[in-house]
Each structure stands twice: as structure tokens, then as C-alpha cells.
C-alpha positions, 0 to 999 in steps of 0.5 A, spaced: 160 134 153 162 139 157 170 136 157 169 135 149 167 143 149 173 145 152 178 140 149 175 143 142 178 149 143 185 147 147 189 154 146 182 158 147 181 155 154 189 155 156 189 163 155 182 163 159 186 159 164 192 163 164 188 169 168 186 164 174 193 161 174 196 168 175 191 170 180 192 163 184 200 164 184 200 171 186 196 170 192 200 164 194 207 168 193 204 175 196 202 171 203 208 167 202 212 173 202 208 176 208 209 171 212 216 170 211 217 177 212 213 177 218 217 171 221 224 174 220 222 180 223 220 177 229 227 173 229 231 179 228 227 182 235 228 175 238 236 177 237 236 182 240 234 179 247 228 177 251 224 180 255 228 187 253 226 194 253 231 200 252 231 207 256 233 212 251 234 220 252 230 225 251 230 229 244 233 236 244 229 242 240 232 248 238 228 254 235 222 249 234 226 244 230 226 236 234 233 233 233 229 227 235 230 221 241 237 221 243 239 227 242 239 230 248 244 228 254 239 226 260 242 219 262 247 217 267 250 211 270 247 212 277 241 212 273 242 205 271 243 203 277 238 206 280 233 202 276 236 195 278 235 197 285 229 200 285 224 196 280 223 189 282 220 187 276 227 188 273 232 182 272 238 186 269 241 192 266 247 195 261 248 202 260 251 203 253 255 209 249 258 208 241 263 211 238 267 210 232 274 209 233 280 206 230 283 199 233 290 196 231 293 190 232 301 189 230 300 192 223 293 191 222 287 196 223 281 198 222 275 203 224 269 200 228 264 202 233 267 202 241 261 199 244 261 201 252 256 196 256 255 193 263 258 186 265 251 183 263 251 185 256 251 178 253 245 175 257 240 181 256 242 182 249 242 174 247 249 175 245 254 170 248 261 169 249 264 164 244 272 164 247 274 167 254 269 171 258 266 178 259 269 183 263 266 183 270 263 188 275 269 189 278 273 191 272 267 195 270 268 198 277 276 200 276 275 202 269 280 197 267 282 196 260 279 190 258 276 188 251 271 183 248 271 182 241 265 181 235 266 176 231 268 181 225 272 185 228 276 178 230 277 176 224 279 183 220 284 184 226 287 176 227 284 172 222 283 165 224 287 166 231 284 166 237 285 174 240 284 172 247 290 174 251 292 179 245 293 186 246 290 191 242 290 199 241 284 203 241 285 210 240 292 209 242 290 205 248 292 198 250 286 193 252 287 186 253 282 182 250 278 177 254 273 175 250 270 173 243 263 174 242 259 168 238 257 171 231 250 174 231 249 177 225 247 184 222 241 188 225 239 193 219 244 199 220 247 196 226 252 190 226 254 187 233 259 183 230 263 189 228 264 192 234 269 191 240 266 192 247 269 195 253 266 197 261 262 203 260 266 206 265 272 205 261 269 208 254 266 214 258 272 216 262 278 214 259 277 213 251 271 219 250 271 224 256 263 223 256 258 224 262 252 221 260 250 214 257 247 213 250 241 208 252 240 203 258 239 197 255 234 194 261 232 186 261 225 185 265 224 178 269 219 175 265 215 177 259 209 178 263 212 183 267 214 187 261 208 192 262 210 193 270 217 194 269 216 199 264 211 203 269 217 202 274 222 205 270 218 210 268 217 212 276 224 211 278 227 216 272 221 221 273 223 221 281 230 222 279 229 227 274 224 231 277 219 230 272 211 230 275 206 225 273 203 228 266 209 232 264 213 231 258 219 226 261 226 227 258 226 220 256 223 214 253 222 207 255 222 203 249 220 195 249 220 189 244 213 189 244 213 196 241 218 195 236 214 188 234 207 191 234 210 196 229 213 192 225 207 188 225 203 194 222 207 194 217 208 187 214 200 187 215 199 193 211 204 190 206 201 183 206 195 186 204 197 191 199 200 185 195 195 180 197 189 185 194 193 186 188 193 178 187 186 178 188 185 184 183 189 179 178 184 173 180 178 177 179 181 179 172 181 172 170 175 170 173 172 176 168 176 172 162 173 166 164 166 170 163 168 173 157 170 166 153 164 163 156 159 168 153 163 168 146 162 160 147 155 161 148 154 165 142 158 161 137 154 154 140 147 157 139 145 152 134 148 147 138 144 149 144 138 149 140 138 142 137 140 139 144 134 142 147 129 141 141 131 133 142 129 134 150 136 137 154 133 141 160 134 147 162 139 144 167 142 140 163 145 146 158 146 150 165 150 144 168 154 144 162 156 150 161 157 151 169 161 145 169 166 148 163 167 154 167 169 150 174 174 146 170 177 152 166 178 155 174 179 149 178 185 146 172 187 154 172 187 154 180 192 147 180 197 150 175 196 157 179 199 152 186 205 150 182 206 157 180 205 159 186 210 155 190 215 154 184 215 163 184 215 163 192 222 159 191 225 163 186 223 170 189 227 167 195 233 165 192 233 172 188 232 176 193 235 172 199 228 173 203 225 168 208 218 166 204 214 161 207 209 157 203 203 155 208 197 150 207 192 155 209 194 159 204 194 154 198 187 152 200 185 159 201 187 161 193 184 155 190 178 155 194 177 162 191 179 160 184 173 155 185 168 161 187 171 165 181 169 159 177 162 158 179 160 166 180 163 169 173 160 162 169 153 163 172 151 168 168 153 165 161 151 158 163 144 162 165 144 165 159 145 159 155 139 155 159 134 161 157 135 160 150 129 159 146 130 152 142 126 156 135 130 161 135 136 158 136 135 153 131 133 159 126 141 162 128 145 163 122 
């Protein structure tokens, strides 16, 4: 009888389910976007390297205005050597400097970031060599004019040819290309593929005339030793820079864990926001079910009175209307799942986002739709079951 009651008003039943369909689909899409975004961030952080920390110089202040971390020149090559020498939990370091410069090969030229690094950069930053080799510690000490190209820079200058063994000119200085790095992909405003890598000593002394390094990338011996390595770095640099314990440091040690925590907080806030909006949509769908069920009870007052007069018990009427509400929410939930899965794929294709549709999210959304059906359908069903048969028969 419940199913016959719904099929008698097919359009109205579908419009009632529409709120649930949109709500369930929105919940699935919201969670899928949040999970995909969190995983994409994790992959991006992983691409930066394993067990990696970065030491940035202090921030410069003028007239009460702070210019942010990295604006002050406080780190040196000797600081990097001291970290490697005096920190037992550190496996490797790579001091770095960056400047924009013009690079030429024959009649081709491009302006890219020239990055001076240590010899351990590929292993620390998880950026392996595809062809040739990376420069050695001896070349670093001797300030040799050797270079390793990122994949994008190599294509700009050499097309599909191998750049290894050829000579390029950086700011008018000739460098021999000894290696080509694998494609890594962009990381925000920084694209490691669109760079030329040279020994940090060569970049500082021969190209840019610098005395201080821009930052020091440090690799801990294991993920479990990250905190200990961070404390050791802090102690070594405070000692070298003559900063007492508790004093304001002229550097900051920024770890992957800090970055991951910051990103996860942002992702959690974003996911919570869109999930709450989706739940509100589902609640609106539930209110729609209650509204239509109340209308249905009013329209079918005479029918309810006749059924009660010929022996239908209160629980029969209550069950009938509860089933109607439950069918509306469950069928709407199934259609909502289809809408959510298809919608997630469309969002991923259109925006080129990583979107993950998980089974727990589908179960959660569907279970919530059933709960909404029971919750918002109970009052109309209760109202119908409490009707006095005499008064119901007199209706109209």
C-alpha cells in the first residue's frame, strides 16, 4: 500500500527525492574532493624529498616592519658543513642559492632559475639523474663550471637532443653540461624542471658574487629522527651564531612534518566546510520529505479513516507512512550515490583535480539519507496514526 501510494504521484515523489539525491551526491563529492586534495598534497610533499628539513635565514626588520623569513643574510657554507659534521642524526646537507639568469646554447636562449646546490641534492630532494651524472664534491670545492639541466630547460635549449657533453653559456660564462635530471613536475611557484643546477660554490663566487646561502636543505637519517635532527641543527646554529638558548634565533628550521601539518589543517577546514554544506543540503531534502508527507496525510485523511474503521491498527498506519518516507529517502540515496560518483569524475576531469571516491564515504552518505528519511518521516506518520477514525470519515 505504501508503494502504491507513492506510485500514484510519481512526479511529486521524484521531486521529493530530489533534495535527498542532491544532498547525498554533494556529500560524496565533498568528501572525494577533500580526500583527493589531501593525497595530492601528501604526494607533493613526498616529491620534495624524504625526511627533509629546510633551514631558512632570519627575517629582516626595518622600522617595525618585518620582511619575512629569508630576508636576512645569516647562513653560510660553513654552517652547512657544521650541520653535517656535528649533527649525528643528519645524513646529508645541500646549501642552496637561486638567481634568475639568461642561458644560451648556439642561437637559442632562455631565462631560467640558476640553482647552486651541494653534491647531494639529487638524493636529498628526490630528484634523480636521468642522463649523465651530478657534479662531485671535488668539483664543488674547485668551483668547476659544470651544470646539470632540468628536463624543461633541456627541451627549451636542445629539443630532443641529449645535452650531456655540450657547452652552454650562463651570464656569459661557459659551462659544460654533465647531466640531465628526470622530470619531477611543478611545485607551486617553483618548478625544479625549469632550472639549471650548478655547484653552489660556483654560483656564489663565479656567477653572483654572494657570501651567504639562501637556505640549507637537510636530510635526516630516518623519519623517526626528524625531531632529534631538528633539535641538533638548532643547537649547532645557535652555538655558531652566538645565540643563547631561549633567545630569538636568526634562522628557522622548517620540516616536512610542519608543512604536512599546515596543509592538513587547511584541507581539514576545507573538507569540513563543504561537507557541512552538503549535510545542510541533505537536511533540506529531509524537510522536503516531511513537508510532502504532511501534505499526503492531509490529502488522505478520508482513506486513513476508512482503513481504521475496518480494523487497521495504529501501528499499521504508522508503518505505512514510515515505509513511504523510507522508500523516498533510500531510493533518493541510491540515485544520489550515482550522482555523487559521476559528479566526482566530472569535477576531476573539468578541473584536473585528484578526486578519490571511497566506499566509507558512500556508506556514510547513504546511511545518513536513511536516517533523514526515518527522522523526518516519523512525525507525519505519527500524525496519521493518531487520527480519530470518526473525525477522519467526516473529513470533506
